[in-house]
N, C-alpha and C positions, 0 to 999 in steps of 0.2 A: 511200644514207646512208654516210656516211663510217666510216673503221676505227674512232675514237675514240667514233661513235654505236656503232657493232658490239658494241665492247668494253662499251660501258656498258651495254647491253641483256643482254649475257651474263652480267654481273654481276646486272642486276636479275633476271633469269631463275633463278640460280643460287641468290641469296638467298631467292626464294619457295619456291622448293622443297625448300631447306635445311630452312624455316621449318616447312613441311611433313612431312619425315621426322622431323623433334624435335616435333612435335607429335602422333605417333603414339606415341611413347614417354613420352606426358605422359599421365598417368588423366584419364578422362571427357572427352577431348578429342580430335577428328576433324582430317582435316587440311583445309586451307584451301583453298576452291575445289572442294570435292566434291560439286558442286549435283545432290540428285537427280533423275534420270532425265537427266540430260545428261553428266555425267562422273561416273567411278566405281564401285565396286564393283555398282551395279544391272544393268550391262551383262554379268554374267557370272551365269549361272544358278546353282541351288544345286548343281549334282552339283559345278562348277567350281571353286565358292566352297569347298567340301567337301573340293578337291585342295590346296589351298594355306594356309600358316599365315596367320591372324586380320592379322598385320602387312601382309603382302603385300598381303590387299583393303583394309585401311583406308587406304592412303595410294594407293590406286589413283586416278588422275588421267585415267586415258586417256577416249577418249570412243567405242569401240567392240573388240571383242574380234579382231584379228589372228591372233590364233592358229587361228582356225576359218577366219579367210579364205584362209589359206596352205595350206592341206590340205598338212600336215607328213606327210613319212613317216619311217619308221625308216630309220635310217642316214645322214639329212641332218648338215649342219650349218647354224645358226640363228645370225643376228645379229638382235639388237633395238636397235634405235637410240632411245637413251633410256629405259633398262630401269627408271628408278624403285626404286619398291620389291623389283622384283624379279618380280611375276604373271607375265607373258607369257615370262619366260625360262624359270620353273619349268615354268609349262604346255608350252613347246615342248619342253624337257630330257623331259619325261615321254612324248611325243608322238613324239621321235625316236630314243628309248630302243631297243634298248639300244647299238647301235655308234654313236649320233650325236651330238651336241652341240650346247650351243646358249650364246649369246656375249652377258653384258648390258653396253653401252657407256654411260655415263650420266658428268658431269663434276662431278657435286654430291658430296662427299667423305661427306656426312649421308644420301644415297641410297646411296650403296656401301654403306657400313657396314650399312645397314639391310636391304637385298639379301642381302649373306653372311648376314647372322643367318638371313634369313629361309630363306635355303638350307640351312645349317646344319639347324633346324629341320625342316624337310620332307625332309631327308635325300637331296636331291639332288646327286648328283656329277659328273654328266654336265654340268657347265655350270659358270663362270666369268664373273667381275664383271669388266669392265675400267673403267679411270678415263682420261677423254679427251672430246673432242667428237664432232660428229656432222660435223664439218666435216673432220675429219683424224681418220678409221679407224685406229687402232694393229693393224691385220693386215695381212699381205701380200696381195697380187694374186690374185685367185681362188681366195679359198679358203674361200668360201660358197655354201653352195646356195641360203638363202633370206633375204632381208632381211625383217625386220616393224619396223613404228614404231607405237605409239599416242597422237596427238596430241602429239609433239613434233617435227615438222618445219616445223608454222606457227612454232613459235618460235625458231627460226635468222634471223640477219640475212642471209645468204648460204646462200639454197636450191640455188643451183646449182649451188656448192660441195658441195654434201650430195649430191644427184643424182649427180654425179660420181664422188664418195668409192663410193657406192655400187654405182654400174654397175662402178669398176675391183676391188673387191673380191668380186663375186658371180663364180663361174664362169658358162662358155659355156652358154646354156641356162637359166642361173640366174633366179631370180624375186623381186619386191619385192610384197610384200602389205602396206599402210600402211592405217592407222584415221588419218584427221587432220579439221580443220576446212579447209574448204573456202569461199569467197567466192562468191556466187551475180552480184555483180556487184561491182566496185571501192569500196572507201572513200573519202570525203571525204580529201584530204590531212590535213587538222587533227585527223582520229582516225586515222592512221595514225601519227601522231609520239606518240599517247601512250603511254609505257613501261606504264602500268597496263594498259592494255588488251593492250598485246603480252602480257604475262606474264598476263593472262587468256585466251589464245590466240583472239583475235577480232582483232587489228591486223593482227596477221603472217599472217594465212591469204592464201592466192595465190587470184584468181580463179580459177575452172573452167579457162578456156581456156590460161589461162596457167601453170598445174601440168604442164597435158599436153604444153604445147609446152616447158618446161624439161626434163621427163621425157626426149622424144626427141631433145632438143638434146644430154642427156647420153648418148644413145644406144641408148636403150630402144624397145622396139617393143610391141605388142599393149596400148598402154594403156588403161585402161579406168578411170572414175569414174562409182561409183554410189553417188547420195544415199542417205543412210541416216535423218536426222532433219532438217527443216528449222528451225529455233527458232523457235518462237511469240514475243510480244511479254511473256508473264510469266516465260518459262524467259529470254529476253534480259535484261529489269530485275533478275532476281534473281542473272545473270551481272556483269552490270554494278555493282551494288552490291557484289557482292564483293571488285570493284577500287576501289570510291569514297571509302575511307579512304587510299589512295596520292595523293601529292601530285600525282602524274604525271594522275592518272585523271581524268572531267569534274568538274565543281564540281556543288553540287547542281541549282544555275539549269539547267545545262547536262546536267543526266542524263535529261529526257524527251527532249529533241533528240535526244540520242545516240542513245536505245535506239528513235526512230522512224525515225533515219539507218542502224540497224542493221534493222528490220524487214525480214524476207523476205531480207535479204542473206546469213545466216549459216546453216550447213548442216554436219553432220559426214558422211564421205563413205567409202567403202572405195576405194582406190586400186591397180590392179594394175597391172603390166608385167613383163616381161621382158627379158634379154639375150639377144641374138641368140645361137645356138650355131655351132657351128663347122662 
């Protein structure tokens, strides 16, 4: 992928998530992409839902609950890559309180505005939302104990850089706990080039073996990838339909062929890894 292609993809992702942030502010509207049972608020239990503002839940576009996967402890410093409306940052901040801290990083101004408003509503003081990309984290080396992310790494056009940045900002012995979309097999090139499927969290997903290899090349050890949900044809059909209005999505004639190509190939997974200690 060329630099120009990567820049265009980043802008497409930014535009889609800006729309999601704006939609949660409008009455009677839910965010684009929150497919029931695949992405969004249904992945959090009722006790969790009660602990954060409605605005954070309504715009949740994740594919898991990385705050539980990370086994956060009081006093730790946490970074959420692609923090969106802030749900995982706010939950993390509560778990690492009183002496810990949670950072959220997002490139979409509308999401940052929404997350900061949700933080104020929740009364969480040990958190901060930063503007930036997950390929260039605006934090010092060795400043974070835990990195979490919820269905965002798959949206990056430069995943090796994402993993190197995660390794850089982690302290020795730090750990990664990611929920992400992962491919069980590689997609045809024709589908990988469709921006609509990238922004829909499908085309940019790495095959499982590639995901493991890129983390290890960045320096991580103890890499574990645990499938949590293989998407069936009904779910894939809904996901593809959600991006079908995009000019870059498959045409109506190609929808069935696209779903057939994706059938059995797309899964959500929990990814764990560690940075070696001193």
